[in-house]
C-alpha positions in Angstrom: -44.3 70.5 -30.2 -45.3 67.4 -28.1 -43.2 64.6 -28.8 -44.7 61.7 -26.6 -47.3 61.9 -23.7 -46.6 59.5 -20.2 -50.1 58.0 -19.6 -49.8 56.2 -15.7 -52.4 53.6 -14.5 -52.9 54.5 -10.9 -55.5 52.8 -9.5 -59.2 51.8 -10.4 -60.5 55.2 -12.5 -57.0 57.1 -11.7 -54.5 57.8 -14.5 -52.1 60.3 -14.6 -50.9 61.7 -18.0 -47.8 63.6 -18.6 -48.1 66.1 -21.5 -46.1 68.9 -22.3 -45.2 71.1 -19.1 -48.1 69.0 -17.5 -49.1 66.6 -15.0 -53.0 66.1 -14.7 -54.5 63.8 -11.9 -57.8 62.2 -12.9 -59.9 60.6 -10.6 -57.8 59.7 -7.4 -59.0 58.5 -4.6 -56.1 56.5 -3.6 -52.7 54.6 -4.7 -48.6 55.7 -4.8 -49.1 59.0 -6.9 -45.5 60.6 -7.8 -46.0 64.5 -8.7 -43.2 65.9 -10.7 -42.3 69.3 -8.9 -41.0 70.7 -12.4 -44.5 70.3 -13.9 -47.6 72.8 -13.8 -50.0 70.0 -11.9 -53.5 69.8 -12.6 -56.2 67.5 -10.7 -59.5 66.6 -12.2 -62.3 64.9 -10.3 -65.3 63.4 -12.1 -67.9 63.4 -9.1 -67.6 63.0 -5.3 -68.3 58.8 -5.0 -65.7 57.9 -2.8 -63.9 55.4 -5.7 -63.2 58.4 -7.7 -62.7 60.9 -5.3 -60.9 62.0 -2.0 -60.5 65.4 -0.1 -57.2 64.6 0.5 -56.1 66.1 -2.7 -57.4 69.8 -1.4 -54.8 69.2 1.9 -51.6 68.8 -0.4 -48.9 71.5 0.8 -48.6 73.1 -3.0 -52.3 73.1 -3.1 -52.1 76.5 -4.0 -49.8 75.9 -6.7 -52.2 73.3 -8.6 -55.2 74.0 -10.6 -58.6 72.1 -9.5 -60.9 71.0 -11.6 -63.8 69.9 -9.8 -67.4 68.6 -10.6 -70.0 71.0 -8.6 -71.4 67.8 -6.6 -68.3 67.6 -4.6 -69.0 70.9 -3.1 -72.4 72.4 -3.6 -73.3 76.3 -2.3 -76.8 77.4 -3.1 -77.8 81.0 -2.1 -81.2 81.8 -0.8 -82.1 85.6 0.1 -78.0 86.2 0.6 -78.2 83.0 2.9 -75.7 80.5 2.0 -75.9 76.8 2.4 -73.0 74.2 2.8 -74.4 71.3 1.6 -72.0 68.6 1.8 -70.8 65.5 4.1 -67.2 65.5 2.6 -65.3 68.6 2.7 -65.2 70.8 6.2 -66.2 74.5 6.3 -63.3 75.3 6.7 -62.4 73.3 3.3 -65.0 74.7 1.1 -64.4 78.2 1.7 -61.1 77.9 0.8 -62.3 75.8 -2.3 -64.7 78.9 -3.1 -62.3 81.1 -2.7 -59.3 79.7 -4.6 -58.7 81.3 -7.7 -56.8 77.6 -9.0 -60.1 75.7 -8.3 -62.9 75.2 -10.9 -66.6 73.9 -10.5 -67.8 72.7 -13.5 -71.8 71.5 -14.2 -72.7 69.1 -16.8 -73.3 70.7 -20.5 -70.2 73.2 -19.3 -67.4 74.8 -21.9 -65.0 76.9 -20.1 -61.8 78.5 -21.2 -58.8 78.9 -17.5 -55.4 80.2 -18.1 -52.4 78.9 -16.3 -49.9 80.9 -16.4 -49.8 81.9 -20.5 -51.6 78.8 -21.7 -54.9 78.2 -22.3 -57.1 74.9 -21.5 -60.2 74.1 -22.5 -62.9 72.1 -21.0 -66.0 71.0 -22.2 -68.3 68.8 -19.7 -70.8 66.8 -20.3 -73.0 64.7 -18.0 -73.2 61.1 -16.5 -75.5 58.2 -16.4 -74.8 58.6 -12.4 -73.0 61.3 -10.8 -71.2 64.1 -11.4 -69.7 65.1 -15.1 -67.8 63.4 -17.9 -64.7 66.0 -19.0 -63.0 66.4 -22.2 -59.6 68.9 -21.7 -58.1 70.1 -24.9 -54.4 70.8 -23.8 -51.2 71.0 -25.9 -53.1 70.3 -28.8 -54.0 66.9 -27.4 -58.1 65.8 -26.5 -58.4 64.2 -23.5 -62.1 62.7 -22.5 -62.6 60.8 -18.9 -65.7 59.9 -18.5 -65.8 59.4 -14.9 -69.0 57.0 -14.2 -70.7 57.5 -17.4 -71.8 54.2 -18.9 -74.4 51.6 -19.9 -75.4 50.6 -16.9 -77.0 47.2 -17.5 -77.5 45.6 -14.6 -78.2 41.8 -15.3 -81.0 42.0 -12.5 -82.9 45.2 -14.6 -86.3 44.2 -16.5 -86.5 45.5 -19.5 -87.9 49.0 -18.9 -85.0 49.8 -17.5 -82.2 48.6 -19.3 -84.2 50.5 -22.0 -84.4 53.9 -19.9 -80.2 53.4 -18.7 -79.1 53.0 -22.6 -81.0 56.1 -23.9 -79.5 57.9 -20.9 -76.6 56.7 -21.9 -77.2 57.3 -25.7 -78.3 61.0 -25.3 -74.8 61.7 -24.0 -73.0 59.5 -26.5 -74.5 62.0 -29.0 -73.5 64.8 -27.5 -69.5 63.7 -27.1 -69.2 62.3 -30.6 -69.7 65.7 -32.3 -65.4 66.2 -30.8 -62.6 64.8 -32.0 -60.8 62.9 -29.4 -57.3 61.2 -29.3 -57.5 59.7 -25.7 -60.5 58.6 -24.1 -60.7 56.8 -20.5 -64.3 54.9 -20.4 -65.2 52.1 -18.2 -64.9 48.3 -18.4 -66.8 47.1 -15.5 -66.4 43.3 -14.2 -69.5 44.0 -12.1 -71.8 44.0 -15.1 -71.0 40.6 -16.0 -71.9 39.8 -19.2 -73.3 43.0 -20.2 -69.4 44.4 -19.5 -68.0 45.1 -22.6 -71.6 47.3 -24.5 -71.2 50.8 -23.0 -67.2 50.8 -24.3 -68.0 49.0 -27.4 -70.8 51.6 -28.2 -68.7 54.4 -27.0 -65.7 53.5 -29.0 -67.5 53.2 -32.3 -69.5 55.9 -32.4 -67.3 58.6 -30.8 -64.1 56.9 -31.8 -61.2 58.4 -30.2 -57.9 57.3 -31.7 -57.0 55.3 -28.5 -58.8 54.0 -25.1 -58.2 52.6 -22.0 -60.1 51.2 -19.3 -61.6 52.6 -16.3 -63.0 51.2 -13.2 -60.9 48.3 -13.3 -60.3 48.0 -9.3 -58.2 44.8 -8.6 -60.4 43.3 -11.4 -57.6 44.5 -14.5 -58.1 41.4 -16.3 -61.5 42.6 -17.4 -59.9 45.0 -19.7 -57.5 41.9 -20.9 -60.5 40.0 -21.6 -62.5 43.0 -23.5 -59.1 43.6 -25.9 -59.1 40.0 -26.6 -62.8 39.3 -27.6 -64.2 43.2 -28.5 -63.6 44.4 -32.2 -63.3 48.0 -32.4 -64.4 49.7 -35.4 -61.3 52.4 -35.2 -60.7 53.1 -31.8 -57.3 51.3 -30.3 -57.8 49.6 -27.0 -55.0 49.6 -24.2 -55.7 47.1 -21.9 -54.5 46.8 -17.9 -52.3 45.1 -16.5 -51.5 46.6 -13.1 -51.0 49.6 -11.2 -47.7 51.7 -11.7 -48.0 50.8 -15.5 -46.7 53.3 -17.4 -47.6 53.7 -21.2 -45.5 56.0 -23.6 -48.0 57.6 -26.6 -45.8 59.2 -29.6 -47.0 61.8 -31.1 -46.8 62.1 -34.8 -47.2 65.3 -37.1 
């Protein structure tokens, strides 16, 4: 029985989640990362943007002992008349070959469901689309559901005209309507200072429709105060929002029956 979950804010959109025998790292690209030796390690990368992913995670000496759940935009192969085309400017050919031949690497498209086995444990994966690049993803692990939005958000930039804003809104709502069918315990979602006065719109719509029990901010970068502003100013219907103060911050979540 899981009694607690330890969540650590690494940087920007990267968190580690220690749950049971597992240590999950979402969207790592930089920051201090202390990987315990006694845990089953899972790296999750929602897409290939340089602030969500680095190929360094594939160069770790213990890579063969880790599990990787990666969006297919990170490394994509196309077959045409038995010819394989490698389409990627982030990985070398040797890394791509290793990626596609590794039994511990799972490449995920939007709107996929997959069950993977790590030793004797089963982990369910459900992916959704994004309003930018790659996927958003839901993991069901140790009886807990964890959602990471990646770059899914209502991107209401202040220089967009009404037509573009409407298009962005409905693209976002299309994904929210899919996600809200699932019960989510912990969610990670962008609270992005670059959206200025519109920074709160996406996370509030998401929280009030999907209603995760806990929600943590993504896209903080060096602007963690935006999550503190959100926590002070925005009222959510049911979700508890946990703002971030600084990299390395740990949050212990007690699990109740």
